[in-house]
C-alpha positions as CSV (number, residue, x, y, z in Angstrom):
1,A,-21.2,18.7,-8.9
2,A,-18.1,16.7,-9.7
3,R,-19.6,15.4,-13.0
4,L,-20.6,18.9,-14.0
5,T,-17.2,20.4,-13.1
6,L,-15.4,17.8,-15.2
7,R,-17.8,18.4,-18.1
8,H,-17.2,22.1,-18.0
9,I,-13.5,22.1,-17.7
10,Q,-13.2,19.4,-20.4
11,G,-15.7,21.3,-22.6
12,I,-13.4,24.3,-22.6
13,M,-10.4,22.1,-23.7
14,F,-12.6,20.4,-26.4
15,A,-13.4,23.9,-27.6
16,A,-9.7,24.6,-27.7
17,H,-9.3,21.4,-29.9
18,V,-11.8,22.6,-32.4
19,Y,-10.2,26.1,-32.4
20,E,-6.8,24.4,-33.1
21,E,-8.2,22.3,-35.9
22,E,-9.6,25.3,-37.6
23,L,-7.0,27.9,-37.0
24,K,-3.8,25.6,-36.7
25,S,-3.0,26.9,-33.2
26,L,-4.4,27.0,-29.7
27,P,-6.0,30.3,-28.7
28,P,-3.7,32.7,-26.9
29,A,-4.7,33.1,-23.3
30,I,-4.3,36.8,-23.7
31,V,-5.7,38.2,-26.9
32,P,-2.9,40.4,-28.4
33,N,-3.7,44.1,-28.7
34,P,-0.8,46.5,-28.7
35,A,-3.3,49.4,-28.5
36,L,-4.4,48.4,-25.1
37,P,-2.6,48.1,-21.7
38,P,-2.2,44.5,-20.5
39,E,-4.8,44.8,-17.8
40,K,-7.5,45.8,-20.4
41,R,-6.9,43.0,-23.0
42,L,-9.4,40.2,-23.5
43,S,-9.0,36.7,-22.3
44,G,-8.6,33.7,-24.6
45,L,-12.0,32.5,-23.2
46,V,-13.5,35.0,-25.5
47,L,-12.0,33.3,-28.5
48,L,-13.5,30.0,-27.4
49,L,-17.0,31.1,-27.1
50,P,-18.1,30.2,-30.6
51,Y,-16.6,26.7,-30.3
52,L,-18.2,25.6,-27.0
53,G,-20.0,22.3,-27.4
54,L,-18.7,21.7,-31.0
55,P,-17.2,18.3,-31.6
56,P,-13.5,17.9,-32.4
57,S,-12.9,15.8,-35.5
58,Y,-12.1,12.7,-33.5
59,A,-15.4,12.9,-31.7
60,K,-17.3,12.1,-34.8
61,K,-16.0,8.5,-34.6
62,Q,-17.1,8.2,-30.9
63,E,-20.7,9.4,-31.0
64,K,-21.8,7.7,-27.8
65,W,-18.8,9.1,-25.9
66,W,-19.4,12.6,-27.3
67,A,-23.1,12.5,-26.5
68,E,-22.2,11.7,-22.8
69,T,-19.4,14.3,-22.6
70,R,-20.4,17.3,-24.7
71,L,-21.7,20.6,-23.4
72,G,-25.4,21.1,-24.2
73,E,-26.8,22.9,-27.3
74,D,-27.8,25.7,-25.0
75,V,-24.2,26.3,-24.2
76,T,-23.3,26.4,-27.8
77,K,-26.0,28.8,-28.6
78,Q,-25.1,31.2,-25.7
79,G,-21.4,31.1,-26.7
80,K,-22.0,32.1,-30.3
81,E,-24.5,34.8,-29.5
82,L,-22.3,36.3,-26.8
83,F,-19.3,36.3,-29.1
84,E,-21.3,38.3,-31.7
85,H,-21.7,41.0,-29.2
86,I,-18.1,41.4,-28.2
87,D,-15.8,43.8,-30.0
88,V,-12.4,42.0,-29.8
89,K,-10.6,45.1,-30.7
90,K,-11.8,47.0,-27.5
91,A,-11.0,46.6,-23.8
92,W,-12.8,44.1,-21.9
93,D,-14.5,46.8,-19.8
94,D,-15.1,49.2,-22.7
95,P,-18.8,50.3,-22.8
96,V,-19.4,48.1,-25.9
97,N,-18.3,45.0,-24.0
98,L,-19.8,45.7,-20.6
99,K,-23.1,43.7,-21.2
100,A,-21.0,40.6,-22.2
101,A,-18.6,41.2,-19.2
102,R,-21.7,41.0,-16.8
103,T,-23.1,37.9,-18.5
104,I,-22.8,34.7,-16.6
105,V,-21.4,31.8,-18.7
106,P,-22.3,28.6,-16.9
107,A,-19.7,26.6,-18.8
108,F,-17.0,28.6,-17.1
109,L,-18.3,27.9,-13.6
110,V,-18.1,25.1,-11.0
111,P,-21.3,24.2,-9.2
112,R,-21.0,25.6,-5.7
113,G,-17.5,26.5,-6.6
114,G,-17.4,30.2,-5.6
115,P,-19.2,33.4,-6.4
116,L,-20.8,34.1,-9.8
117,R,-19.7,37.7,-9.9
118,D,-16.9,39.8,-8.5
119,K,-17.5,42.8,-6.3
120,R,-18.0,45.0,-9.2
121,G,-20.7,42.8,-10.7
122,F,-18.7,41.3,-13.5
123,A,-19.3,37.6,-14.2
124,V,-16.3,35.5,-13.2
125,S,-14.6,32.3,-14.3
126,H,-13.9,29.4,-12.0
127,F,-11.3,28.1,-14.5
128,A,-8.1,29.4,-15.9
129,F,-5.5,28.6,-18.5
130,V,-2.2,27.0,-17.3
131,R,0.6,29.5,-18.1
132,G,3.4,27.4,-16.8
133,A,5.2,26.2,-13.7
134,A,6.2,28.6,-10.8
135,G,6.3,31.8,-12.7
136,K,7.8,30.5,-16.0
137,D,5.9,30.8,-19.3
138,N,6.5,27.1,-20.2
139,G,2.9,25.9,-20.2
140,A,0.5,25.2,-22.9
141,F,-0.9,28.8,-22.8
142,P,2.1,31.2,-22.3
143,G,0.2,34.5,-22.4
144,E,-0.1,36.1,-25.8
145,K,1.8,33.3,-27.6
146,A,-0.4,30.9,-29.4
147,L,1.0,27.4,-29.7
148,A,0.1,24.4,-31.9
149,F,-0.3,21.1,-30.3
150,S,2.9,20.0,-32.0
151,E,4.8,22.4,-29.8
152,I,3.6,20.6,-26.6
153,R,6.6,18.4,-26.8
154,D,5.8,16.3,-23.7
155,G,2.5,15.3,-25.3
156,T,-1.0,16.4,-24.7
157,S,-1.7,13.6,-22.3
158,Q,1.2,14.7,-20.1
159,T,0.5,18.5,-20.0
160,L,-1.9,20.5,-18.0
161,G,-4.2,22.9,-20.0
162,M,-6.9,24.2,-17.7
163,G,-7.3,24.3,-14.0
164,Q,-9.9,25.2,-11.4
165,I,-9.5,28.4,-9.4
166,Y,-11.0,29.6,-6.2
167,T,-9.1,32.5,-4.7
168,D,-9.4,36.0,-6.2
169,P,-11.8,35.1,-9.0
170,G,-12.3,37.8,-11.7
171,P,-14.0,38.6,-14.9
172,W,-14.1,35.7,-17.4
173,I,-13.7,38.2,-20.3
174,A,-10.5,39.7,-18.9
175,A,-6.9,38.6,-19.5
176,G,-4.8,38.3,-16.4
177,P,-4.9,36.3,-13.2
178,S,-8.7,35.7,-13.4
179,T,-8.2,33.5,-16.4
180,L,-4.5,32.7,-16.6
181,R,-2.2,31.4,-13.9
182,Y,0.9,29.5,-13.0
183,V,0.9,26.3,-11.2
184,Y,2.5,26.4,-7.7
185,H,2.9,23.8,-5.0
186,P,1.8,25.0,-1.6
187,S,5.3,24.4,-0.2
188,E,6.5,27.1,-2.6
189,N,4.5,29.7,-0.7
190,P,3.2,31.5,-3.9
191,T,2.5,35.2,-3.5
192,E,0.2,35.3,-6.6
193,P,-3.1,33.6,-7.1
194,T,-2.8,30.0,-8.3
195,F,-5.1,27.0,-8.8
196,G,-7.3,25.6,-6.1
197,S,-10.9,24.9,-4.9
198,P,-13.1,25.1,-1.8
199,F,-10.9,22.1,-0.6
200,G,-7.8,24.1,-0.8
201,A,-5.0,23.4,-3.3
202,A,-6.6,20.1,-4.5
203,C,-8.7,20.8,-7.5
204,Y,-9.7,19.8,-11.0
205,F,-7.5,20.1,-14.1
206,A,-7.9,19.2,-17.7
207,L,-4.9,17.9,-19.6
208,C,-4.4,19.1,-23.1
209,D,-5.8,15.9,-24.5
210,G,-9.1,16.9,-23.0
211,S,-9.2,14.4,-20.1
212,G,-10.3,15.7,-16.7
213,H,-8.7,14.8,-13.4
214,F,-8.9,15.8,-9.8
215,L,-5.3,16.5,-8.6
216,D,-4.4,16.5,-4.9
217,V,-1.7,19.1,-5.4
218,P,-0.4,19.1,-1.8
219,K,0.3,15.3,-2.0
220,T,1.9,15.7,-5.4
221,P,5.8,16.0,-5.4
222,V,6.8,19.5,-6.5
223,E,9.0,18.1,-9.4
224,T,5.9,16.0,-10.7
225,L,3.7,19.1,-10.6
226,H,6.2,21.2,-12.5
227,Y,6.6,18.4,-15.0
228,L,2.8,18.4,-15.6
229,A,2.7,22.2,-16.0
230,D,5.7,22.4,-18.3
231,R,5.0,21.5,-21.9
232,A,8.5,20.4,-22.9
233,D,10.7,19.6,-19.8
234,R,10.9,15.9,-20.5
235,H,11.8,16.7,-24.2
236,R,14.5,19.1,-23.1
237,A,15.9,16.5,-20.7
238,L,16.1,14.0,-23.3
239,Q,17.8,16.4,-25.7
240,Q,20.4,17.1,-22.9
241,Q,21.0,13.4,-22.4
242,V,21.5,12.9,-26.1
243,G,24.0,15.9,-26.1
244,D,25.9,14.6,-23.1
């Protein structure tokens, strides 16, 4: 279960890498659509469907590693076929997108990590983009804004990109708290859904470089957790030191 969880959460970040190489920015966690109210907009996971299982450019020089790490060809096939049946200009629960919304995507799930569907029958995700730290849009996936890797000033190996979720799972196709969350330390007593697992606040994360880690959030200092979630706090601190 641990190996599959890591493979899945890393696989989502690798898909984001391929997306960034092709489109010169990471996917927005919320697909912009002024014609729709925020609660009806699509999740950035939709944009990653055609890229699941595809190798980033650097993987071509590490064939053995990629063969052991990549998502299977069945995942790639499902992602491409599913994307073709989604109208990205329509709401996630528009009749034209309902079949996709009810389709379970194994790559977005943790083995024994929670329900596969919500109470309405929509297929859920057990992973979400990291929006930032404690209610601030300072993470790698700040809502509708699409960042390039160069804008993650702390470095991709120092910034959280995706995290495991357990409470209040929702449709993988929908933008909002089911696929996009802020990182909170338990001591902050968050009032909105954050990251976690069946083991509480300790859960899996993928850094923006694609590496996967199990993070014991309760035992992590609040400042360290916020540092990991913020894409540029170290850079801003250095700027301030230079200014002083």
